C-alpha positions in Angstrom: 0.0 0.0 0.0 1.1 3.6 -0.8 0.5 5.0 2.7 1.5 8.6 1.7 -0.9 8.5 -1.2 -3.7 7.2 1.1 -2.8 10.0 3.7 -2.9 12.6 0.9 -6.2 11.3 -0.5 -7.9 11.1 3.1 -6.8 14.7 3.8 -8.6 15.7 0.6 -11.8 14.2 2.0 -11.8 11.4 -0.5 -13.6 8.1 0.2 -11.5 5.0 -0.1 -11.7 1.3 0.2 -9.0 0.3 2.7 -8.2 -3.1 4.4 -9.2 -3.1 8.2 -8.5 -5.9 10.7 -11.2 -8.1 9.2 -12.8 -6.8 6.0 -12.4 -4.0 3.3 -14.1 -0.8 4.4 -15.4 2.3 2.8 -13.4 4.8 4.7 -12.9 8.5 5.1 -12.0 11.0 7.7 -14.7 11.9 10.3 -16.8 14.8 8.9 -20.6 15.1 8.4 -19.8 15.5 4.6 -17.9 12.4 4.4 -20.5 10.4 6.5 -23.0 11.6 3.9 -20.7 10.5 1.0 -20.2 7.2 2.4 -23.8 6.5 3.0 -24.8 7.7 -0.5 -22.2 5.4 -2.0 -23.8 2.6 0.0 -27.3 3.7 -1.0 -28.6 4.2 2.4 -29.9 7.2 4.5 -27.1 9.9 4.5 -27.4 10.4 8.2 -26.9 6.7 9.3 -24.2 6.6 11.9 -20.8 4.9 10.9 -18.1 3.1 13.0 -15.2 5.4 13.9 -11.9 3.7 13.6 -9.2 4.8 16.1 -5.7 3.8 17.1 -5.6 3.9 20.8 -7.9 3.8 23.9 -7.1 7.5 24.6 -8.4 8.4 21.0 -11.6 6.1 21.6 -12.4 8.1 24.8 -12.6 11.2 22.8 -15.7 9.6 21.0 -17.3 7.5 23.8 -17.5 7.2 27.5 -15.7 4.0 28.7 -15.8 2.0 31.7 -13.5 -0.9 32.8 -15.4 -3.6 30.8 -15.8 -1.5 27.6 -12.0 -0.5 27.8 -11.0 -4.2 28.2 -13.1 -5.1 25.1 -11.7 -2.2 23.0 -8.2 -3.1 23.8 -8.5 -6.9 23.4 -6.8 -8.6 20.7 -10.0 -9.6 18.8 -11.2 -6.7 16.7 -14.3 -5.4 18.5 -16.5 -2.4 17.8 -18.0 -0.9 21.0 -21.2 1.0 21.0 -21.2 3.5 23.9 -22.6 6.7 25.1 -21.2 9.4 22.8 -19.1 12.3 24.3 -20.9 14.8 22.2 -23.6 15.0 19.5 -25.4 11.8 18.8 -26.5 9.9 22.0 -24.5 6.7 21.0 -21.3 6.0 18.9 -19.5 3.0 17.7 -15.8 2.9 18.0 -13.0 0.4 17.2 -9.4 0.3 18.0 -7.6 -1.0 14.8 -4.8 -3.6 15.0 -3.7 -3.5 11.4 -0.4 -1.6 11.6 -0.7 0.4 8.4 -4.2 1.6 9.1 -3.2 2.5 12.7 -0.3 4.5 11.2 -2.6 6.3 8.8 -5.0 7.3 11.8 -2.1 8.6 13.8 -1.4 11.1 10.9 -4.9 12.0 9.8 -7.1 11.2 12.8 -10.0 9.0 13.3 -11.7 7.4 10.3 -15.2 6.5 9.4 -15.5 3.0 8.0 -18.2 0.5 7.0 -18.1 -2.6 5.0 -17.4 -2.1 1.3 -20.8 -3.2 -0.1 -24.0 -1.7 -1.0 -26.7 -1.5 1.7 -28.6 -4.7 2.1 -26.2 -6.7 -0.1 -23.8 -9.3 1.3 -20.2 -8.3 1.7 -17.8 -10.1 -0.6 -14.1 -9.7 -0.6 -13.9 -9.2 -4.4 -11.7 -6.5 -6.0 -13.9 -6.7 -9.3 -17.0 -5.7 -7.1 -15.2 -3.0 -5.3 -14.4 -1.5 -8.7 -18.2 -1.2 -9.3 -18.4 0.9 -6.1 -15.3 3.3 -6.4 -12.8 4.2 -9.0 -9.6 2.0 -9.1 -7.3 4.7 -7.9 -9.3 4.8 -4.5 -9.2 1.2 -3.9 -6.3 -0.4 -1.8 -6.7 -4.1 -2.3 -3.8 -6.1 -0.8 -5.0 -9.7 -0.3 -8.1 -11.6 0.6 -9.2 -10.9 4.1 -11.4 -13.0 6.5 -15.0 -11.9 5.2 -15.9 -11.9 8.9 -16.9 -8.5 10.4 -15.6 -7.4 13.9 -17.4 -8.3 16.9 -19.9 -5.8 18.3 -20.1 -5.0 22.0 -23.0 -2.9 23.4 -21.5 -1.2 26.5 -24.9 0.0 27.6 -26.2 -3.5 27.9 -23.0 -5.2 28.6 -23.6 -7.8 25.9 -22.2 -8.8 22.5 -24.5 -8.3 19.7 -22.3 -10.1 17.2 
């Protein structure tokens, strides 16, 4: 992956398809405009909330309130999205600390990132470069290898339960 090119594109508020810990995601910097862009690409409501990828527990705490249990889940080795009470704005927010080194380095340079599976709304996710090319232009796709096809776990810290 060309990390510098990715950073440049993200700083220009472009939406990219990037590998995450588990699947490829439609990814951009965290702005209302970019949330609307991603949701438009996915063909769903432009205001639908998205997961925010962060590189550390400190960064996660800028987005959600954490207790001991949710902090442990966020920092666990298994990629897990935690839904918690938002620090500001929406009542709830979903956050995940990334383990993938390149993505963590990118986040350190550009800040937290929105991400959601690289597929259209109500369609099954497939790890397929040709399919990704129908979603975004090839110069915005950073396909490196086949990934697991399994999304991250989801933990609802308000209920203290795993949703997936």
